[in-house]
Each structure stands twice: as C-alpha cells, then as structure tokens.
C-alpha positions in Angstrom: 99.6 81.4 56.9 96.3 81.6 55.0 93.2 79.9 56.4 91.7 77.0 54.4 87.9 77.5 54.0 85.6 74.7 53.0 83.2 76.9 51.0 83.4 79.9 48.7 80.5 81.7 50.6 79.2 81.9 54.0 75.7 83.5 53.9 75.3 84.8 57.4 72.1 85.8 59.1 72.0 87.4 62.6 68.4 87.1 63.9 66.4 88.1 67.0 62.8 87.2 67.4 62.3 87.0 63.6 61.0 83.4 63.2 58.1 84.7 61.1 60.3 85.9 58.3 63.1 83.3 58.2 61.1 81.0 55.8 61.1 83.7 53.1 64.9 84.0 53.3 65.3 80.3 53.4 63.1 79.9 50.2 65.3 82.5 48.5 68.5 80.5 49.4 67.0 77.3 48.1 66.3 79.1 44.8 69.9 80.1 44.3 71.4 79.0 41.0 74.8 78.8 42.7 74.7 76.4 45.6 78.3 76.1 46.9 77.6 78.0 50.2 76.7 77.5 53.8 74.0 79.3 55.7 75.2 80.3 59.1 72.6 81.7 61.6 73.4 83.3 64.9 70.4 83.6 67.1 70.9 86.6 69.4 68.8 85.3 72.3 65.4 85.0 70.5 62.4 84.3 72.8 60.2 83.1 70.0 60.3 79.8 68.1 63.3 80.6 65.9 65.2 77.4 66.8 62.2 75.2 65.8 61.7 77.1 62.5 65.4 76.6 61.6 65.2 72.9 62.6 62.4 72.5 60.1 64.7 73.6 57.3 67.2 70.9 57.7 65.3 68.2 55.8 64.5 70.4 52.9 67.7 72.1 51.7 70.6 71.5 49.3 73.2 73.4 51.3 74.5 73.1 54.9 72.8 75.1 57.6 74.5 75.9 60.9 72.6 77.4 63.8 74.3 79.0 66.8 72.4 80.4 69.8 73.9 83.1 72.1 72.5 85.2 74.9 71.1 88.5 73.7 74.2 90.7 73.1 73.1 92.7 70.0 74.0 92.4 66.4 77.7 93.5 66.8 78.4 90.4 68.9 76.5 88.1 66.6 78.5 89.4 63.6 81.8 88.8 65.4 80.7 85.3 66.3 79.6 84.6 62.8 82.9 85.8 61.3 84.8 83.5 63.7 82.6 80.5 62.9 82.4 81.1 59.1 83.7 78.3 56.9 83.3 80.4 53.7 86.1 82.5 52.3 83.6 85.2 51.3 81.2 86.5 54.0 77.8 87.7 52.9 75.6 89.1 55.7 71.8 89.0 55.0 69.3 90.2 57.5 66.4 87.9 58.4 63.8 90.1 56.7 65.6 90.3 53.3 65.8 87.8 50.4 68.5 87.1 47.9 67.4 87.1 44.3 67.9 83.8 42.5 71.1 84.7 40.7 72.7 86.7 43.4 75.4 84.3 44.5 76.1 83.3 40.9 76.6 86.9 39.9 78.9 87.6 42.8 81.0 84.5 42.1 81.2 85.2 38.4 82.5 88.8 39.0 84.9 87.6 41.7 86.4 84.8 39.6 86.9 87.3 36.7 89.3 89.3 38.9 93.0 88.2 38.8 94.3 86.7 42.0 96.8 89.5 42.6 94.0 92.1 42.2 91.7 90.1 44.6 94.3 90.6 47.3 93.8 94.3 47.1 90.0 94.1 47.3 87.8 93.7 50.4 84.9 92.3 48.4 82.1 93.1 45.9 79.0 95.2 46.5 75.9 95.4 44.4 72.4 96.9 44.6 69.2 96.0 46.4 65.6 96.7 45.5 62.5 97.2 47.7 59.2 95.5 47.7 58.0 97.5 44.7 61.1 96.5 42.8 62.6 100.0 42.9 66.4 100.5 43.4 67.1 101.4 47.1 68.9 104.7 46.9 70.9 105.3 43.8 73.1 103.3 41.4 76.9 103.5 41.3 78.2 106.0 38.8 79.8 103.3 36.6 78.6 99.7 35.8 81.8 98.3 37.4 84.2 100.4 39.5 86.8 100.0 42.2 86.5 102.4 45.1 85.8 102.3 48.8 82.8 103.0 51.0 84.0 106.5 52.0 84.5 107.7 48.4 81.2 106.1 47.4 79.3 108.0 50.1 81.1 111.3 50.1 82.4 112.0 46.6 80.0 110.0 44.5 77.0 110.8 46.6 75.6 107.3 46.3 72.6 106.8 48.5 70.8 103.8 50.1 71.7 100.4 51.6 73.6 98.0 49.3 74.4 94.3 49.3 77.6 92.5 49.0 80.3 90.3 50.6 83.5 91.0 52.4 86.4 88.5 52.7 86.2 86.7 56.0 89.8 87.2 56.7 89.4 91.0 56.4 86.4 91.0 58.8 88.6 89.1 61.3 91.0 92.0 61.2 88.3 94.5 62.1 85.9 93.1 64.7 83.1 95.2 66.2 84.0 96.7 69.6 82.1 94.4 72.0 83.1 96.4 75.1 80.7 99.2 74.0 77.2 98.2 75.3 74.2 97.7 73.1 74.0 98.8 69.5 77.1 100.0 67.6 76.6 101.3 64.0 78.3 99.2 61.4 80.1 102.3 59.9 82.7 102.0 62.7 84.0 98.8 61.0 83.4 99.8 57.3 85.4 103.0 57.7 88.5 101.0 58.9 88.1 98.6 56.0 87.8 101.5 53.5 91.0 103.0 54.8 93.0 99.9 53.8 91.1 98.2 51.0 89.2 98.9 47.8 85.8 97.3 47.0 84.5 96.4 43.6 81.1 98.0 43.0 78.7 96.6 40.4 75.3 97.8 39.2 73.7 94.4 39.5 70.6 93.8 41.7 71.3 91.1 44.3 68.7 91.5 47.1 65.2 92.5 47.9 64.4 94.3 51.2 61.1 94.2 52.9 59.6 96.6 55.4 58.9 94.2 58.3 55.6 94.5 60.2 57.6 95.6 63.3 59.5 98.4 61.5 57.3 101.3 62.8 57.4 99.8 66.3 61.2 99.5 66.0 61.4 103.2 64.9 59.4 104.3 67.9 61.5 102.1 70.1 64.6 103.8 68.8 63.2 107.2 69.7 62.6 106.0 73.2 65.9 104.3 73.6 68.5 107.0 72.7 70.1 106.7 76.2 70.4 102.9 75.8 72.3 103.1 72.6 74.1 106.4 73.3 77.5 104.9 73.8 77.6 103.3 70.4 76.4 106.4 68.6 78.8 108.6 70.5 81.7 106.3 69.5 80.6 106.3 65.9 80.4 110.1 65.8 84.0 110.3 67.2 85.2 107.9 64.6 83.6 109.8 61.7 85.0 113.1 63.0 88.5 111.8 63.6 88.9 109.5 60.5 86.7 110.9 57.7 87.3 114.7 57.8 89.3 114.5 54.6 85.9 114.5 52.9 84.5 117.5 54.8 84.0 119.7 51.7 82.2 116.9 49.9 79.5 116.7 52.5 79.9 119.5 55.1 76.3 119.2 56.4 76.9 115.6 57.3 79.9 116.5 59.4 78.0 119.3 61.1 75.3 116.8 61.9 77.9 114.3 63.3 79.6 117.0 65.4 76.2 117.9 66.9 75.5 114.2 67.5 78.9 113.8 69.3 77.6 116.3 71.9 74.1 115.0 71.8 74.9 111.4 72.6 77.5 112.3 75.2 74.8 114.3 77.0 72.6 111.1 76.9 75.5 109.1 78.4 75.9 111.7 81.2 72.1 111.7 81.7 72.3 107.9 82.0 74.8 108.3 84.8 77.7 106.6 82.9 81.3 107.8 82.9 82.1 106.6 79.4 83.6 109.2 77.1 85.1 109.1 73.6 87.6 112.0 73.3 88.3 113.4 69.9 91.9 113.0 68.7 92.4 115.6 65.9 92.3 119.4 66.1 89.9 119.8 63.3 87.4 117.4 64.9 87.7 119.2 68.2 87.1 122.5 66.5 84.0 121.3 64.7 82.6 119.9 67.9 83.1 123.2 69.7 81.5 125.2 66.9 78.4 123.1 66.9 78.2 122.3 70.6 75.0 124.4 70.9 73.3 122.5 68.1 74.2 119.2 69.9 72.6 120.5 73.1 69.5 121.5 71.2 69.2 118.1 69.7 69.6 116.5 73.1 66.8 118.7 74.5 64.5 117.8 71.6 65.3 114.0 72.2 64.4 114.4 75.9 61.2 116.3 75.1 60.2 113.6 72.5 60.8 110.8 75.0 58.6 112.4 77.6 
C-alpha cells in the first residue's frame, strides 16, 4: 500500500554546529518560486545556537519548518531520521552551507510532472547541476541535456565529475537506509550504489544549487587527516561495497578500483590499529584478487597516514 504524503517535496537539511550559515539557506528557500514544500531540519547534536536560529525563522516564512534534535550520531543517522519523518514524496537533501537557486524546486517539479506516471515508477528521482561561489559549474555537465541513467554509469562510463544536486523519492530511500551499526561517518556512496543497481535517475543540465566553501572547510580537512582511525570502519565498508558491487565497470576506471583496493587494506589496518575487531570481508573472487595484488600499496598508504598524523 502506497504512503500518502502531504507535500510534493521535503527539503531536508542535516546540520551540526552550523547556525551561522543557516540564514543564507533559509533566505534561498524563501525565494523559491515553487512553494509547496516543507523544510525538515535534523540537528545532529549541535552545541551552538542552532535551535534559536531556527526558531527565529518561524515567523517569517511561507512554508512549514520542522526541527528535530538528536544526540550527535553523524550525518548517516540524521539522514535516516529525516527520511522517516519526511512528509514530502520527493526528498531533496541540502547541506546547511548551500543555497538553492530561486527556480530550483520549480524546475525539478516541472521536469517530474512531464514524466508519465508509469515511467516515474522506474525512476529514483531527478539530478541536476550545482555551481560554486564564482558561478562556475562544479565538475562537468552531463553528456546530454536530458538523459536517463544511474549514478554508476554517470561516474564510470560517462566520466561525469563533481557533486550534483537532486531529489530521490522518499519511498526509495526508505528501502535503502544507511547502516547505523557502523560507527561514525559512512560515505553516501554505500546507499547510492544500491539505488543505482535497481533504479534509473533522470539527469538534467539545469543549475539548481550554489555551494559555498565554509570558513571551517580547511579546518575540517585537517580534522579528516587526523581522524582516519575514527572513520576507518565506514571507509573500509565503502571500499568493500565498491569492490564487490561495482567491478563490472573496472575497465572504465581501473585506477579508481586500484585506489579502492588499496583503501580496503589501508582502512582495515586503521581499524586494527584502533584495537577493533570489525572486518568487512570481500565476497567476490575478482574483488579478493584485486585486494591481494594491491595489498602493498594499501600498507604504504596506511604508513603515510600514520606519519602524517604524527
């Protein structure tokens, strides 16, 4: 039985200590030419004044805002909670330091409504482009103005680069939740690969979103370099999923798979160094073979990480 949703769109924002940039995102939502959406915010345990900033939005908006606080459990848990709470049929995740261009939701709705209902059933959603602060396309455009494909073909065969922006049907995201049993950060690719194996996505060369380099981005990068052990489980799991589920595309991007095979060893060594017993065994012969061939490279990358950290 299909779920009845009260809105076409849920614009979802996971946030953590980003009170300073939420007003810019809020302003972009107020500027939307299409207004039949809700804004759902999951605060992942912020220690700043995020709740007060969100509260200040309530009296000055033409769309419903819902705010949910949770203890700090990382983005994956916030996303799962957002999907469960969503009242929109179409789920558009926007980070707190981005902004939607004024016609973004109108463009997405127009393209979606132009698709026959039977074809909509075969699609996960619609994905468009984003620009940076200098109004330059992030990465590359899609090879055709409008095309149906999936995220694996887009990355491997069409060599499309850069982050994009789009929605996925809420019901599909409910089928593929993030693994919350893995501690800390889990790359989003572990979910997108599963969706790509079952559903197509419509890709459009329309600009929908502007990304900003937050003032804390350099600090965040340094933090990542110093926290490889903390996030090793999620990255080891992601590497195992890539090697087991995406090797059909090996000859499209062999260097990528060599890198992931090395990362599989690299992050498992971080897990062992951390004193954990977690292990994500490879399931296919070709994945195991690639991991063995590039085991020395993975060891070298681990040693370089450890040297950099210290």
